[in-house]
C-alpha distance (Angstrom), angle and dihedral (degrees) to the residues before:
residue distance angle dihedral
M1 . . .
Y2 3.82 . .
V3 3.78 118.6 .
L4 3.85 122.0 -168.4
G5 3.79 111.3 -147.0
I6 3.86 123.4 -154.9
E7 3.83 124.2 -168.5
T8 3.83 119.5 -175.6
S9 3.80 104.2 142.2
C10 3.78 98.6 127.9
D11 3.82 133.7 -20.8
E12 3.81 103.3 -22.7
T13 3.80 126.3 75.8
G14 3.82 108.9 -148.8
V15 3.78 129.1 -178.1
A16 3.81 128.9 176.8
I17 3.79 143.7 162.5
Y18 3.83 119.4 -139.8
H19 3.78 126.3 -175.1
S20 3.80 120.5 -150.8
K21 3.84 91.4 -132.3
K22 3.80 106.7 17.7
G23 3.78 95.2 47.6
L24 3.83 126.0 -144.0
I25 3.82 108.9 5.4
N26 3.79 100.6 -179.4
H27 3.82 142.9 -30.1
A28 3.72 138.2 -167.8
L29 3.81 132.8 -168.9
Y30 3.82 134.2 -165.3
S31 3.81 117.7 -165.7
Q32 3.79 124.6 -153.7
I33 3.82 94.7 -160.4
E34 3.79 94.2 113.2
M35 3.83 92.4 53.0
H36 3.81 95.7 47.1
S37 3.82 96.1 42.3
E38 3.77 88.6 77.8
Y39 3.81 88.9 64.9
G40 3.79 98.8 39.8
G41 3.81 93.6 -116.9
V42 3.77 145.9 20.0
V43 3.83 115.1 -51.2
P44 3.85 104.2 -154.7
E45 3.84 96.7 -150.9
L46 3.81 92.8 49.8
A47 3.82 90.3 46.4
S48 3.79 91.9 54.6
R49 3.80 93.4 47.5
D50 3.78 91.3 49.7
H51 3.79 91.6 50.8
I52 3.81 88.1 54.7
R53 3.80 90.9 53.1
K54 3.80 97.4 44.9
L55 3.83 106.9 33.1
V56 3.78 103.5 73.7
P57 3.86 94.0 41.9
L58 3.81 88.9 51.2
I59 3.78 91.6 50.8
K60 3.84 90.3 50.5
Q61 3.81 90.1 46.9
I62 3.80 95.4 50.9
L63 3.80 92.8 46.8
S64 3.79 90.8 50.5
E65 3.79 93.6 46.7
S66 3.81 90.8 48.5
Q67 3.83 90.7 48.3
L68 3.78 89.8 -125.7
L69 3.80 132.2 135.5
A70 3.78 127.3 -140.0
S71 3.80 87.1 -107.1
D72 3.81 90.0 62.3
I73 3.82 93.1 63.0
N74 3.82 113.6 96.2
A75 3.76 100.3 -174.3
I76 3.81 143.4 -3.7
A77 3.77 123.8 -130.9
Y78 3.82 120.2 -165.0
T79 3.79 136.9 178.1
A80 3.78 106.7 -102.8
G81 3.77 97.4 178.0
P82 2.92 172.9 51.0
G83 3.79 100.7 20.6
L84 3.76 144.6 74.7
M85 3.78 107.7 -25.8
G86 3.80 96.1 -136.8
A87 3.78 92.6 47.1
L88 3.83 92.1 47.6
L89 3.85 90.3 50.9
V90 3.81 91.5 55.6
G91 3.81 91.2 56.1
A92 3.82 94.3 40.8
A93 3.84 95.1 47.5
T94 3.80 91.9 46.8
A95 3.82 92.0 47.8
K96 3.78 92.6 47.9
S97 3.83 93.9 46.2
L98 3.79 93.2 49.6
A99 3.82 90.9 45.3
W100 3.80 91.4 52.9
T101 3.80 91.0 47.8
W102 3.81 94.6 45.5
Q103 3.86 93.6 37.7
I104 3.78 94.1 -128.8
P105 3.85 132.3 127.3
T106 3.80 127.6 -98.0
I107 3.76 129.4 -142.4
A108 3.89 122.9 -154.3
V109 3.79 109.1 -141.5
H110 3.79 126.7 -160.0
H111 3.81 109.1 -125.8
M112 3.80 93.6 -132.8
E113 3.77 92.8 47.9
G114 3.76 86.8 57.0
H115 3.80 89.8 54.3
L116 3.78 91.8 45.0
L117 3.82 91.2 55.3
A118 3.81 97.0 41.6
P119 3.82 94.1 98.4
M120 3.81 87.2 60.2
L121 3.81 85.3 75.8
E122 3.77 91.8 66.9
E123 3.81 127.1 92.6
N124 3.83 91.0 -110.0
P125 3.78 105.3 40.7
P126 3.78 122.2 -177.5
Q127 3.80 120.1 -104.1
F128 3.81 121.7 -131.8
P129 2.97 131.3 -69.6
F130 3.81 107.7 52.7
I131 3.79 145.3 133.8
A132 3.82 115.4 -105.7
L133 3.82 125.0 -156.6
L134 3.78 107.5 -162.8
I135 3.81 114.1 -165.9
S136 3.72 117.4 173.1
G137 3.77 137.4 141.8
G138 3.80 94.5 -77.5
H139 3.77 104.7 19.0
T140 3.79 141.4 56.9
L141 3.80 111.8 -179.9
L142 3.78 139.3 162.5
V143 3.80 111.2 -154.9
K144 3.80 134.2 -179.6
V145 3.78 104.9 -139.7
E146 3.84 119.2 -158.2
G147 3.79 95.8 166.6
I148 3.84 143.9 -50.1
G149 3.85 105.3 -27.2
R150 3.77 92.5 0.0
Y151 3.77 103.8 111.2
D152 3.79 132.8 153.2
L153 3.78 114.9 -165.3
L154 3.79 108.3 -136.2
G155 3.81 100.0 173.7
Q156 3.75 144.2 -16.1
S157 3.80 141.5 -178.2
L158 3.79 112.8 -77.9
D159 3.88 91.1 -156.6
D160 3.80 129.9 -5.0
A161 3.76 118.3 13.6
A162 3.77 120.2 -127.5
G163 3.80 92.6 -101.7
E164 3.81 91.9 50.0
A165 3.81 88.9 50.8
F166 3.77 91.2 52.2
D167 3.84 91.0 50.6
K168 3.75 95.3 46.5
A169 3.78 93.7 44.4
A170 3.79 88.1 52.1
K171 3.77 90.5 52.0
M172 3.78 89.7 52.7
L173 3.73 89.8 52.7
E174 3.85 89.8 50.1
L175 3.80 94.4 -118.1
G176 3.76 99.7 139.5
Y177 3.82 130.8 -138.3
P178 3.00 133.3 -6.6
G179 3.75 85.6 37.2
G180 3.83 103.9 -176.2
P181 3.80 99.1 56.8
K182 3.81 91.6 42.2
L183 3.78 91.7 52.5
S184 3.78 91.2 48.0
A185 3.82 90.9 50.2
L186 3.79 90.9 49.1
A187 3.81 91.5 49.2
T188 3.78 91.1 63.9
Q189 3.83 88.3 63.4
G190 3.81 94.3 52.7
Q191 3.76 140.9 56.9
A192 3.85 127.5 -118.9
L193 3.78 93.3 -117.8
I194 3.81 96.3 141.5
K195 3.80 119.4 79.3
F196 3.81 104.1 -130.2
P197 3.80 118.6 -172.6
R198 3.80 120.8 -102.1
P199 3.79 97.6 -137.4
M200 3.80 121.0 -134.3
T201 3.81 93.8 -3.3
D202 3.80 92.5 112.3
R203 3.77 92.2 65.8
P204 3.83 134.2 54.4
G205 3.74 122.9 -94.3
L206 3.81 139.8 65.1
D207 3.78 102.0 -104.6
F208 3.81 122.9 116.1
S209 3.79 136.9 -139.4
F210 3.75 123.4 -175.8
S211 3.81 102.4 163.4
G212 3.84 91.4 93.6
L213 3.84 90.6 58.3
K214 3.81 89.0 58.6
T215 3.82 91.3 54.1
F216 3.80 91.3 45.4
T217 3.82 90.1 50.7
L218 3.82 93.2 50.6
N219 3.78 93.1 47.3
T220 3.75 92.7 47.4
F221 3.82 93.0 47.3
N222 3.81 92.3 48.6
A223 3.80 90.4 50.5
S224 3.79 93.4 50.6
E225 3.81 129.0 77.8
K226 3.80 87.2 -110.0
T227 3.82 94.2 -127.0
P228 3.82 120.7 155.8
D229 3.79 88.4 -101.5
D230 3.77 91.4 52.3
K231 3.77 90.6 52.3
A232 3.78 93.1 48.1
N233 3.80 93.9 48.6
I234 3.79 91.6 47.9
A235 3.80 90.9 49.2
A236 3.82 91.1 50.0
S237 3.80 92.3 47.1
F238 3.78 92.4 48.2
Q239 3.78 93.6 48.3
E240 3.80 91.9 49.0
A241 3.80 91.1 51.5
V242 3.83 91.6 52.7
A243 3.82 92.1 45.7
D244 3.82 92.2 49.2
T245 3.80 93.1 46.6
L246 3.81 92.8 52.0
A247 3.80 90.6 46.4
I248 3.80 93.5 51.2
K249 3.83 91.7 49.7
C250 3.79 92.1 47.6
K251 3.83 89.7 50.2
R252 3.79 88.7 54.5
A253 3.81 92.3 47.9
I254 3.83 91.6 50.5
Q255 3.83 91.0 50.8
Q256 3.76 93.8 42.9
T257 3.81 97.0 50.3
G258 3.79 99.7 31.1
L259 3.82 89.4 -136.3
K260 3.81 116.2 142.8
K261 3.81 100.2 -158.4
L262 3.84 123.1 80.7
V263 3.82 124.3 -170.8
V264 3.77 118.0 -163.7
A265 3.80 117.6 -169.0
G266 3.81 144.2 150.9
G267 3.78 132.2 78.1
V268 3.82 95.0 -63.7
S269 3.82 90.2 54.2
A270 3.79 87.8 78.7
N271 3.82 89.4 69.4
Q272 3.78 106.3 112.1
Q273 3.81 97.2 -148.6
I274 3.79 91.3 50.9
R275 3.79 90.0 48.6
A276 3.78 90.4 50.7
A277 3.80 92.8 48.5
L278 3.77 93.7 49.3
T279 3.81 92.6 43.6
D280 3.79 89.2 53.1
I281 3.83 94.0 48.9
A282 3.83 90.2 46.9
L283 3.80 90.4 51.6
K284 3.76 92.0 50.4
E285 3.84 90.5 49.0
K286 3.82 91.2 45.5
T287 3.78 90.2 -118.6
E288 3.81 130.6 141.3
V289 3.77 116.0 -121.8
F290 3.74 126.8 -155.8
F291 3.78 129.8 -164.3
P292 3.82 130.2 178.7
R293 3.80 116.0 -121.5
P294 3.83 111.5 -89.8
E295 3.85 94.4 -101.0
F296 3.80 89.0 58.0
C297 3.80 94.9 47.9
T298 3.76 93.9 74.6
D299 3.84 122.0 58.8
N300 3.82 109.3 -63.0
G301 3.79 141.4 160.7
A302 3.82 94.3 -124.1
M303 3.77 95.3 70.4
I304 3.83 90.3 47.6
A305 3.77 92.4 49.8
Y306 3.80 90.8 48.7
A307 3.86 93.8 47.0
G308 3.80 89.8 45.9
C309 3.76 91.2 51.0
Q310 3.79 92.4 52.1
R311 3.83 91.2 47.4
L312 3.81 89.7 49.0
L313 3.81 91.3 51.4
A314 3.77 86.4 53.3
E315 3.78 87.5 54.4
N316 3.80 95.4 -109.6
Q317 3.80 112.9 146.3
Q318 3.79 138.5 140.0
S319 3.77 142.4 -130.8
L320 3.81 118.9 -109.6
E321 3.79 91.5 -94.4
I322 3.83 109.0 120.2
F323 3.78 111.8 -110.3
A324 3.79 123.7 -171.1
R325 3.83 129.9 152.3
P326 3.83 118.6 -173.4
R327 3.84 87.4 -168.8
W328 3.78 113.4 40.9
P329 3.83 118.6 157.5
M330 3.76 109.7 -141.3
D331 3.80 92.6 -139.0
E332 3.81 86.9 69.4
L333 3.84 90.7 68.7
I334 3.78 116.9 103.8
């Protein structure tokens, strides 16, 4: 069974084809970073228009490269939320239109469920149950995963997600867009000489809060001479604080649940220092840790195609009514 996956939640247009037995057949991704960099951040209207321009050509491209016809596709999975409403509607409307034309079912996929399942695309996928740390631009979640659609939310960010904190801290350091990757690159040139707080680690619970780190970053930068070395050291100190905070919370989740498998996914999971900190804590807790390959950390069609295929196998599908939710709490998934 071939499933076409469509991802258009923000500023990347992703398309993929996944087969229920053969695995991932092909995937393609178009990034809008160059277009949005002129404005210092994502412009929703421009993002939507670019998805319109790129999505259908990408679908044609991936079918051709895979040597498949439209008649070979058995279902279409698309990101229904959360994300930018205009961008989501492009993917949803395209999926529904093609499904009506091809007379096949559609599956609405939760963006974070896609990230959660991305490590399943690797040669050594985790087996259920496991703990998942989902760290993307707009979300930081700890989830106990019993199986497809069987999720127990353990903790989440009460304000800014880790990815948002990276982007905003980068803006304070005048690094430009995209902020997170630029801050991480700068951090490798500095030393973590400044003691940043590890927010909400001095109290019980698995929730996160990163807004205080932004304030601390701004105050520290304003009090410095703002030299290149100052910026690099602040970036290194900030990144270390985020990595330590995530590791402390994951350690608590492992001890609280007794589970010995940890999945880490989402755009921020590509950060090497965060990977090292989580790998270290997993080793100390005698826990296996699983990461998706870097190309599947960011938004991509492969994770949506895979999640859609699993949902379809569980007999989940939709009518042709367009469904998109810019805000969609993951604990509502069943």
